[in-house]
BALUM-624227 format. One record per residue (C-alpha): residue number from 0; residue in one letter; x, y, z. Coordinates in Angstrom, 2 decimals, padded with zeros to 5 digits, always signed. Example, Ala and Ser with C-alpha at 12.3 -4.5 7.8 and 13.67 -1.06 7.14 Angstrom:
REM residues 2
<site 0, "a", <+012.30, -004.50, +007.80>>
<site 1, "s", <+013.67, -001.06, +007.14>>
END
This chain:
REM residues 139
<site 0, "m", <-022.07, +011.36, +025.67>>
<site 1, "k", <-024.11, +010.80, +028.56>>
<site 2, "i", <-026.55, +013.42, +029.31>>
<site 3, "n", <-027.40, +014.44, +033.01>>
<site 4, "w", <-030.98, +014.63, +032.66>>
<site 5, "e", <-031.63, +016.03, +036.03>>
<site 6, "a", <-029.17, +018.79, +035.67>>
<site 7, "l", <-030.45, +019.66, +032.11>>
<site 8, "c", <-033.68, +019.93, +033.22>>
<site 9, "e", <-032.80, +022.17, +036.22>>
<site 10, "a", <-031.19, +024.25, +033.79>>
<site 11, "v", <-034.20, +024.63, +031.24>>
<site 12, "g", <-036.62, +025.13, +034.14>>
<site 13, "d", <-034.55, +027.93, +035.77>>
<site 14, "y", <-036.37, +031.19, +034.69>>
<site 15, "s", <-034.65, +033.20, +037.63>>
<site 16, "q", <-032.41, +034.88, +035.13>>
<site 17, "s", <-029.57, +035.03, +037.75>>
<site 18, "r", <-027.88, +032.11, +036.02>>
<site 19, "i", <-026.55, +031.09, +032.51>>
<site 20, "y", <-025.89, +027.48, +031.76>>
<site 21, "i", <-023.47, +026.38, +029.29>>
<site 22, "f", <-023.42, +022.82, +027.78>>
<site 23, "n", <-020.36, +021.48, +026.63>>
<site 24, "k", <-021.24, +019.57, +023.63>>
<site 25, "k", <-017.93, +017.12, +023.81>>
<site 26, "t", <-018.36, +015.97, +027.38>>
<site 27, "g", <-021.94, +016.80, +028.20>>
<site 28, "e", <-020.92, +018.88, +031.27>>
<site 29, "i", <-023.06, +021.70, +032.37>>
<site 30, "i", <-021.37, +024.61, +033.58>>
<site 31, "i", <-023.30, +027.44, +035.54>>
<site 32, "v", <-022.54, +030.88, +035.50>>
<site 33, "s", <-024.20, +033.16, +038.34>>
<site 34, "e", <-023.85, +036.81, +038.57>>
<site 35, "y", <-023.65, +035.99, +042.50>>
<site 36, "m", <-020.64, +033.95, +042.34>>
<site 37, "s", <-018.33, +034.20, +045.30>>
<site 38, "d", <-014.38, +034.62, +044.57>>
<site 39, "s", <-013.63, +031.07, +045.05>>
<site 40, "g", <-016.61, +030.16, +042.61>>
<site 41, "k", <-015.24, +032.26, +039.79>>
<site 42, "r", <-011.74, +030.69, +040.35>>
<site 43, "d", <-013.63, +027.28, +040.11>>
<site 44, "l", <-015.32, +028.48, +037.03>>
<site 45, "k", <-012.08, +029.57, +035.30>>
<site 46, "q", <-010.45, +026.13, +036.13>>
<site 47, "q", <-013.71, +024.49, +034.85>>
<site 48, "v", <-013.87, +026.41, +031.45>>
<site 49, "a", <-010.10, +026.07, +030.89>>
<site 50, "g", <-009.11, +024.31, +027.75>>
<site 51, "i", <-012.82, +024.14, +026.45>>
<site 52, "k", <-013.08, +025.39, +022.78>>
<site 53, "p", <-015.60, +028.01, +022.64>>
<site 54, "e", <-017.27, +026.09, +019.69>>
<site 55, "n", <-017.96, +023.00, +022.03>>
<site 56, "c", <-020.00, +025.25, +024.22>>
<site 57, "v", <-023.38, +026.39, +023.71>>
<site 58, "v", <-025.79, +028.18, +026.21>>
<site 59, "i", <-028.75, +026.23, +027.23>>
<site 60, "p", <-032.09, +028.18, +026.72>>
<site 61, "t", <-033.92, +028.52, +029.87>>
<site 62, "m", <-037.72, +028.90, +030.01>>
<site 63, "s", <-039.11, +032.14, +030.41>>
<site 64, "s", <-041.48, +032.96, +033.64>>
<site 65, "r", <-044.17, +032.99, +030.88>>
<site 66, "d", <-043.43, +029.16, +030.00>>
<site 67, "g", <-043.13, +028.55, +034.01>>
<site 68, "f", <-046.72, +030.07, +034.29>>
<site 69, "k", <-048.09, +028.14, +031.31>>
<site 70, "l", <-046.72, +024.86, +032.85>>
<site 71, "m", <-048.98, +025.58, +036.02>>
<site 72, "e", <-051.84, +026.42, +033.97>>
<site 73, "e", <-051.83, +023.32, +031.74>>
<site 74, "f", <-051.00, +021.20, +035.09>>
<site 75, "v", <-054.19, +022.16, +036.74>>
<site 76, "p", <-056.89, +020.35, +034.64>>
<site 77, "f", <-054.66, +017.09, +035.87>>
<site 78, "v", <-055.45, +017.69, +039.57>>
<site 79, "k", <-057.68, +015.14, +040.49>>
<site 80, "d", <-058.76, +016.92, +043.93>>
<site 81, "d", <-061.42, +019.28, +043.08>>
<site 82, "k", <-061.03, +021.53, +045.99>>
<site 83, "v", <-057.25, +021.83, +045.03>>
<site 84, "k", <-058.03, +022.45, +041.54>>
<site 85, "a", <-060.40, +024.97, +042.45>>
<site 86, "i", <-057.84, +026.79, +044.49>>
<site 87, "l", <-055.29, +026.64, +041.98>>
<site 88, "t", <-057.57, +028.03, +039.36>>
<site 89, "e", <-058.42, +030.90, +041.41>>
<site 90, "i", <-054.99, +031.62, +042.42>>
<site 91, "l", <-053.27, +031.76, +039.12>>
<site 92, "p", <-054.59, +035.05, +038.07>>
<site 93, "q", <-053.66, +036.80, +041.53>>
<site 94, "t", <-050.49, +038.45, +042.40>>
<site 95, "a", <-047.46, +036.09, +043.13>>
<site 96, "p", <-049.11, +032.99, +041.29>>
<site 97, "f", <-045.87, +031.16, +041.47>>
<site 98, "k", <-045.52, +031.50, +045.30>>
<site 99, "r", <-049.11, +030.64, +045.98>>
<site 100, "f", <-049.09, +027.70, +043.57>>
<site 101, "k", <-046.04, +026.22, +045.50>>
<site 102, "e", <-047.72, +026.80, +048.80>>
<site 103, "v", <-051.00, +024.79, +047.58>>
<site 104, "v", <-049.22, +022.09, +045.73>>
<site 105, "f", <-046.59, +021.50, +048.46>>
<site 106, "k", <-049.13, +021.16, +051.19>>
<site 107, "n", <-050.42, +017.93, +049.67>>
<site 108, "p", <-047.72, +015.26, +049.10>>
<site 109, "e", <-049.49, +013.38, +046.35>>
<site 110, "i", <-050.30, +016.72, +044.25>>
<site 111, "r", <-046.80, +017.60, +044.94>>
<site 112, "k", <-045.50, +014.24, +043.34>>
<site 113, "q", <-047.87, +014.74, +040.49>>
<site 114, "w", <-046.55, +018.25, +039.84>>
<site 115, "q", <-043.00, +017.26, +040.04>>
<site 116, "n", <-043.45, +014.42, +037.45>>
<site 117, "y", <-045.48, +016.56, +035.19>>
<site 118, "r", <-042.88, +019.48, +035.32>>
<site 119, "e", <-040.35, +016.85, +034.74>>
<site 120, "e", <-041.86, +015.45, +031.79>>
<site 121, "r", <-042.65, +018.79, +030.19>>
<site 122, "l", <-038.76, +019.85, +030.84>>
<site 123, "t", <-037.47, +016.56, +029.58>>
<site 124, "e", <-039.41, +017.27, +026.31>>
<site 125, "y", <-038.25, +020.95, +026.25>>
<site 126, "a", <-034.59, +019.90, +026.79>>
<site 127, "k", <-034.94, +017.16, +024.14>>
<site 128, "k", <-036.23, +019.30, +021.56>>
<site 129, "w", <-033.32, +021.88, +022.20>>
<site 130, "l", <-030.71, +018.69, +021.85>>
<site 131, "t", <-032.13, +017.79, +018.63>>
<site 132, "k", <-032.07, +021.44, +017.44>>
<site 133, "e", <-028.47, +021.46, +018.26>>
<site 134, "g", <-027.57, +018.06, +016.83>>
<site 135, "i", <-026.46, +016.54, +020.26>>
<site 136, "k", <-027.49, +012.94, +020.84>>
<site 137, "e", <-027.08, +010.94, +023.74>>
<site 138, "e", <-025.01, +007.77, +023.63>>
END
């Protein structure tokens, strides 16, 4: 099966806890279930899951916010701009570190790209470990 790595990484990296991601082990399809689904979304979901055997589905484990915070902490030493590195180091222990981190990182296109690449690599590693544990192989 073909793995949609972008969608899988988005799923594992979503620590909002407002969505559940279900992986179809036969097709590689990722089904999103949200507590905020509209009526039409619920109808679409029913159509999406119709005919899928429960044994072919597995919930994708998403990272915790603690894991997301750890990613930010691990990224900071790789920031080449010493001024930005100092700011990031200072804001991580403060209130609302996720928001502040994004504000700083997204102001600088080079650092934003570096962060996005770093995060994508780590999420891909996380997803690959999970797929291996589940015995799922990409063809």
